[in-house]
C-alpha positions in Angstrom: -0.3 0.0 0.1 3.1 2.2 0.6 4.4 1.8 -2.6 1.0 2.5 -4.4 0.7 5.6 -2.5 4.2 6.9 -3.5 3.4 6.0 -7.3 0.2 8.1 -7.0 1.8 11.1 -5.3 4.7 11.0 -7.9 2.2 11.0 -10.7 0.4 13.8 -9.2 3.6 15.9 -8.8 4.3 15.0 -12.3 0.9 16.5 -13.3 1.7 19.8 -11.7 5.0 20.0 -12.7 4.7 19.4 -16.5 0.8 19.4 -17.2 -0.9 17.1 -19.6 1.0 17.3 -22.9 -1.7 17.7 -25.4 -0.8 16.4 -29.1 0.4 19.2 -31.5 -2.5 18.5 -33.9 -4.9 19.8 -31.6 -3.1 22.8 -30.8 -3.2 23.9 -34.6 -6.8 22.6 -34.6 -7.9 24.9 -32.0 -6.0 27.9 -33.3 -7.4 27.4 -36.8 -11.0 27.0 -35.1 -10.3 30.5 -33.1 -9.4 32.3 -36.5 -12.6 31.2 -38.3 -14.9 31.8 -35.3 -13.2 35.3 -35.1 -14.0 35.9 -38.8 -17.3 34.6 -38.8 -18.3 36.8 -36.2 -16.9 39.8 -37.9 -18.7 38.7 -41.2 -21.8 38.3 -39.0 -21.9 41.9 -37.6 -20.8 43.4 -41.4 -23.9 41.3 -42.6 -26.2 42.9 -39.7 -24.9 46.3 -40.0 -25.5 46.2 -43.9 -29.1 44.9 -43.3 -29.7 47.6 -41.0 -28.4 50.3 -43.1 -30.6 49.2 -46.1 -33.6 49.2 -43.8 -33.0 52.6 -42.7 -31.8 54.2 -46.0 -35.0 56.1 -47.5 -36.1 54.8 -51.1 -37.8 57.7 -51.9 -34.2 59.9 -53.2 -34.0 57.4 -56.0 -37.5 58.5 -57.5 -36.8 62.2 -57.0 -33.4 62.0 -59.1 -35.2 60.1 -61.9 -37.8 63.2 -61.9 -35.2 65.8 -61.9 -33.4 64.3 -64.8 -36.6 64.1 -67.3 -37.3 68.0 -66.2 -33.6 68.9 -66.9 -33.4 67.3 -70.1 -36.5 68.9 -71.8 -35.1 72.5 -71.7 -32.0 71.9 -73.7 -34.0 70.1 -76.6 -36.7 72.5 -77.1 -36.7 74.1 -81.0 -36.0 77.6 -81.3 -37.6 80.0 -84.0 -34.7 80.4 -86.5 -33.6 84.1 -86.6 -34.5 86.4 -89.5 -32.0 88.7 -90.8 -33.5 91.9 -92.3 -31.8 93.7 -95.1 -30.6 97.2 -94.2 -32.2 99.8 -96.3 
C-alpha cells in the first residue's frame, strides 16, 4: 500500500510540474477554429450592419433623381424659331 501511495503522489507531482501534454495537432486545430470563429463573427456583424443600413435608408431619393433628370433634359432640346435677318435699307 505504501508503494501505491508513493506512485500516486509521484504522478500527481508530475502532472503539476509538467501538465498534460496535448498533441500538436490539437493545438493547431484549436488555433484554426479560433481564427475561423473570429472571421465568422466579423462577417456576421458586417452583414447585420449592412441590413440595418439598407432598411433605414430612404428609397424616395432615387425617385426624386429620376424626375429631376427628365425635366432637366427637356429644357435643352426645345426647338427655337430661326432668326430672321432683315436687309438694311
